C-alpha positions as CSV (number, residue, x, y, z in Angstrom):
1,X,48.0,60.9,79.1
2,X,46.9,57.3,79.3
3,X,44.2,56.2,81.7
4,X,45.5,55.2,85.1
5,X,48.9,56.9,84.7
6,X,50.2,59.3,87.3
7,X,52.3,62.4,86.5
8,X,54.6,61.8,89.5
9,X,57.9,60.0,88.8
10,X,59.4,57.1,90.9
11,X,63.1,56.8,91.4
12,X,64.7,53.7,92.7
13,X,68.3,52.8,93.8
14,X,69.2,49.3,94.9
15,X,72.3,48.8,97.0
16,X,74.4,46.2,98.6
17,X,74.1,47.0,102.3
18,X,72.5,49.6,104.4
19,X,75.3,52.2,104.5
20,X,75.3,52.8,100.7
21,X,71.5,53.0,100.9
22,X,71.6,55.7,103.6
23,X,74.2,57.6,101.7
24,X,72.1,57.4,98.5
25,X,68.9,58.5,100.3
26,X,70.8,61.5,101.9
27,X,72.2,62.6,98.6
28,X,68.9,62.2,96.7
29,X,66.9,64.3,99.2
30,X,69.6,67.0,99.3
31,X,70.0,67.1,95.5
32,X,66.4,67.8,94.4
33,X,62.9,68.4,95.6
34,X,61.9,64.8,96.1
35,X,60.1,62.9,98.8
36,X,61.6,59.7,100.3
37,X,58.8,57.3,100.3
38,X,60.3,54.0,101.2
39,X,63.1,51.5,101.6
40,X,62.8,47.8,101.1
41,X,65.1,45.2,102.6
42,X,65.1,42.8,99.6
43,X,67.2,40.1,101.2
44,X,70.8,39.0,100.9
45,X,71.9,42.4,102.1
46,X,70.2,44.3,99.3
47,X,68.3,47.5,100.1
48,X,66.1,49.5,97.7
49,X,65.4,53.2,98.3
50,X,62.4,54.9,96.6
51,X,61.8,58.6,96.0
52,X,58.9,60.4,94.3
53,X,58.5,63.8,92.7
54,X,58.5,65.6,89.4
55,X,60.4,63.8,86.6
56,X,63.3,66.2,86.4
57,X,63.8,66.3,90.1
58,X,63.7,62.5,90.4
59,X,66.2,62.2,87.6
60,X,68.6,64.6,89.3
61,X,68.1,62.9,92.7
62,X,68.7,59.4,91.3
63,X,71.9,60.5,89.6
64,X,73.1,62.2,92.8
65,X,72.2,59.1,94.8
66,X,73.9,56.7,92.5
67,X,77.1,58.8,92.5
68,X,77.1,59.0,96.3
69,X,76.5,55.3,96.6
70,X,79.5,54.5,94.3
71,X,81.7,56.7,96.5
72,X,81.0,54.5,99.5
73,X,82.4,51.4,97.7
74,X,80.9,48.7,95.5
75,X,77.4,49.4,96.9
76,X,75.4,50.4,93.8
77,X,73.4,47.5,92.2
78,X,70.9,49.5,90.1
79,X,69.3,52.9,89.6
80,X,66.1,53.4,87.7
81,X,63.4,56.0,87.0
82,X,59.8,55.5,86.0
83,X,58.5,58.8,84.7
84,X,54.8,58.1,84.9
85,X,53.7,55.3,87.2
86,X,50.6,53.4,86.2
87,X,47.8,53.3,88.9
88,X,48.1,49.5,89.1
89,X,51.8,49.8,90.1
90,X,50.9,52.6,92.6
91,X,48.9,50.1,94.6
92,X,52.1,48.2,95.6
93,X,54.2,51.2,96.4
94,X,54.8,52.5,99.9
95,X,53.3,55.9,100.5
96,X,55.8,57.2,103.0
97,X,53.6,56.5,106.0
98,X,55.3,53.2,106.5
99,X,58.7,54.9,107.0
100,X,57.3,57.3,109.5
101,X,56.0,54.3,111.5
102,X,59.3,52.6,111.4
103,X,58.1,49.6,109.3
């Protein structure tokens, strides 16, 4: 494993609007053993939801979240997984505490 690389995967789903984002987050956390670590309001109505966990679980969660988001309407913009996040990228990611505080 390369220096500075984490074994925990990151899954991201970007949506148009809050309702598809909530639907995706709900589906992701129900589909696999992942931790919801953040949501970002990007602007222009776009919302990105982030989950962390083992690569297989994150893959399953993102697939389920993308499917659920598409059922809500035209809400899915993008879905992506990073299998092993570099430590430099880790520094800019929310850790889940921000969500608990309501940030």
